[in-house]
Backbone bond lengths (Angstrom), bond angles and torsions (degrees), N, CA, C in turn:
res aa  C-N    CA-C-N  psi(-1)  N-CA   C-N-CA  omega(-1)  CA-C   N-CA-C  phi
1 M - - - 1.441 - - 1.527 107.66 -
2 A 1.326 115.28 133.74 1.459 120.63 -178.46 1.523 112.42 -95.99
3 A 1.340 117.15 -33.54 1.459 120.07 -177.82 1.523 110.00 -155.01
4 E 1.325 113.46 156.50 1.463 121.37 178.40 1.516 107.51 -141.43
5 A 1.327 117.19 136.53 1.457 121.25 177.62 1.522 108.74 -136.77
6 Q 1.327 115.82 125.66 1.451 119.77 175.92 1.526 108.94 -78.27
7 L 1.312 115.49 141.70 1.461 121.86 178.76 1.519 109.13 -90.68
8 V 1.319 116.43 131.36 1.456 121.65 178.91 1.521 107.66 -127.30
9 T 1.325 115.94 124.37 1.461 121.29 -179.40 1.528 110.70 -78.64
10 E 1.326 116.08 172.03 1.456 121.38 176.57 1.526 111.30 -60.41
11 A 1.332 116.99 -28.37 1.462 122.06 179.73 1.532 112.17 -83.50
12 G 1.335 117.17 -0.31 1.456 120.93 178.77 1.520 114.33 86.72
13 E 1.326 117.05 6.47 1.459 120.61 178.40 1.523 110.22 -81.19
14 C 1.331 116.62 152.46 1.463 121.56 179.63 1.529 108.27 -117.33
15 P 1.357 116.97 88.92 1.454 120.47 -173.94 1.526 115.39 -84.92
16 G 1.340 118.18 -4.86 1.459 118.86 -178.19 1.505 112.54 172.65
17 E 1.336 115.13 -161.40 1.456 120.48 -178.56 1.524 110.24 -152.76
18 V 1.321 115.10 164.98 1.455 122.78 174.26 1.522 107.34 -116.02
19 L 1.319 116.62 130.48 1.459 122.45 177.22 1.519 108.28 -113.11
20 V 1.330 117.45 131.81 1.461 122.92 -179.04 1.522 107.83 -114.97
21 F 1.323 115.80 129.87 1.463 121.53 -177.83 1.526 110.01 -116.39
22 T 1.326 116.30 144.93 1.466 120.94 174.81 1.517 109.18 -124.94
23 Q 1.320 114.28 155.28 1.464 120.83 177.24 1.524 107.65 -150.77
24 D 1.307 116.73 119.88 1.469 122.40 179.40 1.528 112.18 55.05
25 G 1.330 116.80 38.36 1.454 120.87 177.21 1.512 115.30 82.70
26 Y 1.328 117.75 3.94 1.463 121.83 -179.95 1.522 110.21 -113.88
27 L 1.313 115.39 160.39 1.455 122.06 176.47 1.520 107.86 -102.15
28 P 1.349 118.24 86.18 1.457 119.62 -175.32 1.533 114.38 -75.79
29 W 1.345 117.39 -26.36 1.466 117.47 179.34 1.515 111.39 -165.51
30 L 1.329 113.67 162.95 1.457 121.29 170.60 1.515 107.44 -138.67
31 E 1.306 115.26 157.42 1.464 120.89 -179.64 1.513 109.55 -125.09
32 V 1.309 116.25 138.81 1.457 122.24 172.24 1.520 105.86 -108.59
33 C 1.329 116.09 116.37 1.461 122.02 -176.05 1.522 109.78 -107.14
34 S 1.309 116.34 138.19 1.461 122.20 179.39 1.515 110.14 -108.70
35 W 1.319 115.34 135.89 1.467 121.00 174.23 1.523 110.40 -112.15
36 S 1.313 117.51 3.62 1.458 121.22 -171.97 1.523 111.54 -119.54
37 D 1.314 115.09 141.07 1.459 120.69 172.55 1.528 110.72 -91.62
38 D 1.335 116.21 -17.06 1.462 121.18 -174.46 1.516 114.01 -96.19
39 I 1.338 118.22 -24.13 1.458 122.34 -176.11 1.521 108.80 -112.71
40 D 1.333 116.33 127.88 1.458 121.68 179.90 1.531 108.85 -77.23
41 V 1.324 116.85 108.16 1.462 122.23 -179.08 1.525 108.48 -98.23
42 T 1.342 115.37 109.76 1.463 122.40 179.41 1.524 108.41 -123.28
43 L 1.314 116.58 171.50 1.457 120.23 176.59 1.524 110.57 -61.64
44 A 1.331 117.56 -41.30 1.465 121.22 178.88 1.528 110.98 -64.16
45 A 1.325 117.42 -42.54 1.463 120.65 178.19 1.525 110.24 -65.10
46 A 1.328 117.10 -41.44 1.464 120.88 178.83 1.524 110.43 -60.70
47 R 1.316 116.52 -43.36 1.474 120.16 178.75 1.523 110.53 -60.23
48 H 1.319 116.48 -42.86 1.472 120.91 178.94 1.532 110.98 -62.46
49 W 1.333 117.55 -46.40 1.456 121.20 -177.02 1.529 112.59 -69.60
50 L 1.341 117.18 -24.35 1.461 120.13 179.95 1.540 113.11 -85.13
51 Q 1.335 117.42 -9.81 1.462 120.67 178.70 1.534 109.95 -68.66
52 P 1.333 116.91 142.50 1.474 119.21 176.37 1.517 109.92 -63.08
53 R 1.308 115.65 141.83 1.465 121.08 178.86 1.530 108.87 -91.75
54 A 1.312 114.87 140.92 1.479 120.39 -179.44 1.509 111.80 -81.95
């Protein structure tokens, strides 16, 4: 695993994380993991939560 980022919602909840993997200098895959039954954790939601807040 090359990197890990916890997902934090606007409400301050932490429903999951994103794991980034590398192999031979390439990014072959990433995983979006959910720890919540109440919050729908998708790749699109993860992208939104990882954006810097203004």
